[in-house]
Each structure stands twice: as C-alpha cells, then as structure tokens.
N, C-alpha and C positions, 0 to 999 in steps of 0.2 A: 647416499640417502643416510640422516643420523638418527638412532635410534632412540637418542637425546634428545628432547628443547631445550631450549635456553629458557630456565624458569625466571621467573621475577622473586627478586629480594626481599624478606620481609623490613619492613622500617629499621626494629633496632636491632636488625642482625649483626655479628660480627663478618668483616671480611674474610671471605677465604683464600686470598689472595697470599698472604704471609704461610698457608698451609702449604698451598700450594708450591710456592716458591723451594720450599722447604722440601717438599719431597722431589722434586724435580733437582737441586741436588745433589740431594740422599742417591738417588739412579747414577749421576753422573760420578759422585764419588764411591759410590760402595758396588756396582753396578750388576753381574747377574746373582749374586748373593740376597739379592733382596727380591728374586723372581716370588719365593713362596708369599711371601709379605706380603708385598701391592699385588699378586692374585687374588687374594682375601679382600681387598680393599677397592680393589677396583669400583665394585657395584656402591660404597657409601660412595666413592667421592664423581660416581658419574650419578648420583640420584642432586646433586646440587647444581646442576643444571649445569650446560656449556657455555663457558666462558674463555674470557682470553689467558687468565695463570690455569685455568683446569687443560684450555687447550697446549698449553706451551709445556705441564708437567705432563699430560700424557705424550707429548711428541719426547722431550726427555728418556723418559722411561721408554719407550718404541728403540730410541737411539742408542740406551745405554744399556738396554736389556733387551737382547734380542729373543731371547723363549718365550717375551708377553705381545710383542708385536704383531701374529697371527690373535692374539685374542681381543688387541687393538683394534686391530683391520675389519675384526670382525662387530665392533661396536659403532667406531666411527672412521673416517676417512683419514688415515694418518698419511702425510706426502711422501713418503718413500717406502 
C-alpha cells in the first residue's frame, strides 16, 4: 500500500529528476551523516508524488542510510 500517489505535474513546473539524483548521490557519498537532514526533508520529497527518480533516491537513501530504512518502509514499499 502506497501512502502517496503519483501526482501529475504542472505544465511549466521544473523537473525534480536532477534534485532527486543529487539526493541519491549524496546519500551514497555521505551515508548516515545525513540522517537528521534527510529525515526532516522526507515529507517535502514525498509531496512531489512518486516518480521513478524519487523512488531511485529513496532506494539509495534506504541502502546507504540504514537508520531511515524503517521510516521509509512505513511510507512506501522499499524492495529490501
């Protein structure tokens, strides 16, 4: 069960893909040191609606920042 649904984008809205790619790369590079910062940002990220880039970023966060795995599993299905 997904808590958040995919939302349609506004016509002139900028793409979130580069932002989510950056967050995923930061999670891989910095790891658990980002726990507090990303925990505070998860609601904002999920407010964008589920998309491929967001799911990739959340998967990277779950893989590289283990303290956030349970939080993410409570919100969406992460495949590990």
